[in-house]
N, C-alpha and C positions, 0 to 999 in steps of 0.2 A: 711329506709335507703337502698341504693344500696348495692348489695352483690356480692362477687366473687364466681365463680363456678368451680367445678372440671371438668376435661375432656375438650371438645372442644367447650364449650358454650360461647356465646357472653358476653363480659363484658359491663355492663351498662355505659352510657356516663359519669355520674358523677364520677364514680370510676376511669374510664380511665384517666380523667384529673387530679384528685387529686393524683392518683398513680404516674403519670409521673412528675408532678410538685414537689411532695414531694421527690421522689427518686433523681431527678436531683439536688435538693438542696444540696445533699451530695457530689456532684461532684464539681471539679473546672470548673466553667462556664466562660471561658475567653472571655466574650463579649467585655470588654474594653481592656483587655490585648492582644487580638488577632485581633486588628483592622488592619489586613494586608492590603497590597496594593490592592486597588480596581481596578479590571480589567474588561474590557468588552470582551465578546466573549471568555472567558477562556475555555480551552479544557476540555472535560469530563474526568473523572478518567480512567486511564489505569490499569487494573487488570492483574498482571503478576505472574508467578510461583515463588515460594519461600517458605522456611520454611517447606518443606515436602508437600506442596500443589501444585497440577497441575491444572491450570485453563482449564476447558473443553469448556465452553461457557459463554459469557456475554450477557445478555438480558436487554437493557435499557427499563424500563417500562414507565417512565416519567422523567421529569427533575431532580427529587430527588431520584427516586427509581430504583434499579438495582437487577436483579436476577443473581447470579453467580453460575454456576455449576462447582464443583471442584471434584478432585479425590486425595485421600491420601492412601498411603500404610497402614496407621494405620487403615483404614476402609475396604479397598479392593474393594469398589464400589463407584460410584459417588453420591454425595449429593448436596443439594442446600443451598445457603446462600442468604438471602434477606437483602438488605442494604438500609437504608434511610439516605440521606445526609441533612444537614441544607439547608434551602431555599436559602441562600446566599453563599453556599460553593464555587461555581464557581467565584462569584464576588470578594470575599475576598481571593485573590490569594495566600497569604502567611499565612493566619490565621490557627491556630490549634484548634481542637475541642475535647472535651471529648467524650467517647464512652460508650453507654449502650448496654450490651449484654443481649438479651431478648429471653428466651426459651419458647417453646410451651409445651403443656401437652401430656399425653398419646394419641397415635394414631394421633398426630398432624403433621404438616408440617411447613417448614420455612415461608410460606406465612400466617400462621394463624393469627398473630397479625395485619396484614394488612387487611385481608379479613373479620375477625371476631372481631377484637379489635380496628378498626379505628386508627391504629398506625400512619398512614400517616397524618391524620388531627390533631391528638393529638400532634404530635411532630413538626408540622409546625412552631409554634412560638419559638421553642427552638433551641439554638445554640448547637446542639447535633447530633452526628452520632449514629444511631441505627443499630445494627447488630443482625440479627435473623437467626441463623443457624438451619439446621435440627438436631434433637436429636434422630433420628431413621431412618429406611430405608422405604421410600415410604408409610408413614402413618401407620407403624406397631405398635407394643406395646411400642416401644421406648427402649432406651439404659440403662436407670437408671444411666446415667452419670458416667460410670466407665469403666475401661479397663477390659473386660470380662475375667473371669478365664478360660473359655472354648473358645479357639480361633479356634476350628476346626468345629464349627457349620456351616450350610449352609449360615449363615449371614456373614461369613468371620471373620477377626481378631477382629473387633469391639472394637478397642482401642479408645473409645470415649473421655476419659479424655485427652489422648495424643492429639487427634485431636482438641478438643475445647480449651484447655489451652496452650499446648506446641507449637501447629502449628497455629491455627486460630488467636490468639491474636497477635503474632509477624507479621503474614501475613497481618492483618489489619493495624498494625502500619507502615508496609513497603509500603503499597499501598495507604493509605489515610493520610491526614494531621491531625494526632491525637495528643492529649496530651499523649505521649507514656510513661507514668509513672503511678504508682499506683493511684495517686491523680486524674487521668483523666479517671478512669475506674470504672463503676458500673455494677452489674450483677443482673438479676431478672428473675423470671419464674412463670408460672402457673401450679398448680397441680404437676405432676411429675417434671416439670421444676422448681417448687419452691424448691423441694429437690435438684435439680441440682445446682441452684444458691447458696444454703447454703453449700452444700458439697464442691463445688469449692472454695467458699470464705474461708471455714475453712481449707481446704487443701492447699490453695495458698493465705494466708493472705497478702503476699507481692505484689500481683497482683491487688487486688480490694480494693477500699476504701469504697464501700457501697454494700449491698445486700438486696434483697427483695424477699419475698415468698407470692404468692397470692393463697390461698387455697392449700398450699403445704404440704409436709410431711418432715419437717426439723429434725425429729427424727425417726430413724429406729432401734436403737439397744441400748437403755439405760433402759427404763422402761418396765417391763414384759408385761403389757397390750398393749403397742405399738409394742413390738417385735412380738407378735402373729399376729396382723393385718398386719404389714409391711411385714413379711415373706410370709403370704398368698397372699397378693396383688402382690408382686414382682415375686414370683414364678408362680402365675397364669398368669401374664403378659407374662413371658417367654414361658410357655407351651401353653396358649390359643391364644395369639396374635402374638408372634414371632415364634411359632412352633419349639421351641428348648427344651432342657432338662430344668426342673425347676431351677436347680442350676447353669445354664450356666453363669449368670452374676457375682454374688458375691461368688459362691461356696457353699459348704455344711455348714450348721450351726454347724455341729459336727466337721468337719476338717478344716474349713476356718473361724471360728468365728472372728479371729483377723482381717480378711479382712473386715467383716461387721463393726466391731468397727472402723477400720481405715478410713471408708467412712461415718461414722455417724456424722453429724454436732454437735449433742448434746454431744457426747463423746469428740469431738475436740473443745468444746465450748470456751476454754480459748484463742484459736487462733483468735477468733472474737473480742476480746477486742480492743477498739479504732476504730472499724469499724461502719459505719452507718448501722443499722439493722432495717428492716421494715417488719412487719408481719400482714397479713390480713387473717382472718379465719371466718368460720360460721358453724352452726350446721347441715346444710343439710335440714332444714325446708323450705318448699316452700315459696317463696317471691314474691313480685309484678312483678319482671322481669322474672319469670318462666312462659313460655307459657302453660305448662301442667305438672302434676306430673311426676317425673322421679325417681322411687325408686332406680334404680341402681346408678345414679349420686348422689342422696341424701345419699346413704350408703357410697359412697366413700368420699363425703364431710364430713360426720360425722367422718370417720376414720382420715382424715387429720386434723379435728378439735381437736381430742384427741392428735394427734402427736404435733400439734402446741401449744396446751395448756401446755403439758409437757415441750416442748422446752422453752417456755417463762418462765415457773416456774423456770427452771434451770438457765436461764439468770438472773432472779431476785436474786436467791440464790448466784450466782457468782458476783453480783453487776455490771453486764454488761448492760448498757443502751440500750433500743430499743424502737421503735414505735410499739405498739401492738393494733390492731383494731379487737376486737371480736364483731361481729355484734349483739350478744345477749346482749351486754352492751350499745347499743344505740349510741348517738352522743357525743363524748368526745372532745370538742373543747379545753378545758384546756390543755390536753396533747399535742394536735396538736400545740398550741401556744408555749408550753414549748420546744417542739422539734424544731420548727422554730427558736426560740431565740438561741438555742444551735448551730444550723447549721449556722445561719447568723452572729453569733459572730465572725466567721472567715473572714468575708467579709468586705471590705471597700466600701464607696460610698453609693448609694441608696440601701435601704433594704426594701423589699416588701414581704408580704404574700398575696397570692391569696386564699381565702376561698370559697369553693363551698358547699352549704348546702341546704337541703330541710326541716330542722327543727331546733328548738332551742336546746341548750345543755341539754342532759338528763343523763350525767354521768361525774364524775370527779375522780381524783386520790387523795388518802390520804395515805401517807406512803407506796406507791407501790400497794395499793389495789384499785380496781375499785368499785365505788358506783354508782348504777344505780337506777333511779326512773322516772316513767312517770305518771302524769305530772312532770316536773322537780322540784326539791326542791329549796328552797331559797338558801341553802348551795351550790348547784351545780352552780347556777347562779352567786353567789358572788365569788366563787373560779375561775370561768371562767373570770369574769370581772377583778379580781386581775391580772390574767395573761395578759389580754389586757393592763392594766396599765403598767405592766413590759415591754411589747413590745413597748408601747409609750415612756417609759423612755429610752429604747434602740434605739429610733428613727426608729422603724420598722413600716411601714405603712401597715395597714390591709385593703385590698379591698375585698368586699364580693359580691358574685353572689348568689342571692336567687332563688331557683327553685320553691319555694312556696311563697304565699303572705298571710299567715295566720296572725291573729292579734298578737299572742304571739311571733312568729318569728320576725315580723316587729318591735314590741316594743323592743325586745332584740337587734336587729341589730341597731336600733336607738341609744341605749345606747352605743353600741360598737363604732359607728361612732362619737358620741359626745365625748367619751373619747380619741379616737385615731386620729380623723380628717381624717380618710380614707374615701373611697367612697363605696356606696352600689348600686347594680343594681338588678332589677328583670328581669329574662331572661327565656325564654322557653328552656328546656333541649337540644332540637335539634339545638339551635343556640348558645350554650354555647361556643364552640370552636371558632366561628366567633367573638364573643365579646372579648374573651381573645386575639385573634390574632390582632384585630384592636387596642386594648389598648397597647399591646406589641410593635407593629410596630410604633405606634404613639410616644411612649416613646423613642424608639431607634432613631427615626428621630430627636427628640428634642435634644438628647444627641449629635448626630453627628453635628447638626446645631450649638450647643454651642461650640463644639471644633473648627469648621470651623471659627467661628467668633472670 
């Protein structure tokens, strides 16, 4: 299976597509509702000052992508915001689009998801605005997504939460045609950015409808074994990468413990009830997408794995639903289909699941517990097919892209297509985005044609 990584490492193609298709399913995707006036030669967006943000420079990179350099008194120095617009943003002159706020990891930059995550190609088929802001200064250790306790460091005020939530969100709504409501905003991040997405979601549940963490640390202050590791990493980041005092961000554990608790998504967990929650994690063991062993990155991945496991366990205790993908547990299609049914129950019209897989199901859920076996057991296959039948009953079409053509996977997918009447494709990984884009565009053209007639 593809795996997510800590730090600034490249996300494999399969994961990138599944992540974005799954996350955006939690948003209001107003494809039909936002069929605005079609215009030709519509002007490019104008980015203006407002909401505490001063625009320093705007650099158009291509027809969809902009880099906006901004300055805010909350930060005290300029940072970048990378923005990806829908492919037809200019043509649909009055349409409004949901927004995905996407954060990089430690020592990252606003451009990371484009240069190392193929965000532009992945989002091309989606009616979605993607906003990727800096979460640190010039690739340093990062902000840890909080208003720093020590505002007198050489880094400046470093009121990052104020910038990201109180300033950036309304500034984006004012400058772009967004669905400027909770139902139109999702938030996600990698590694340190995964902590950022969950802490902002927990502290501002009225702002975001869905949140995702990819190899993130969604708990920093609830379980003793997590507290020790989280404190060491955060304070080492401040001292070693930011060259500030270790306690500059959250303050001392002795005198500012309440501040640590107040930013811990696990402590604030009940605020997440009713939100779409998505968690990906792995143990740090070397996988097929690792070019060479990296003990440092593997160690960080292991610590985020412990954090995510504890966070998910507490979600289960609280009865808060989430999508949880722990790569030591193999391929859990049953849970994926359950999640898709829950999300698509809110939507009218055509309902579709796009499944990208390189293997047959090897895990299933039973009363909240994951059961894994390879080769897959008869029970796992049957529980997965039951969920396919439920999707079929709910008129949800399952279209499958197979990255491998093994006999067991082929046999299983044949059973899925027989039950569901969806389609199955075998495709090389490097051409996956091209296939999905062609299928999406074709479907949209058919819908527009039917309305015109």
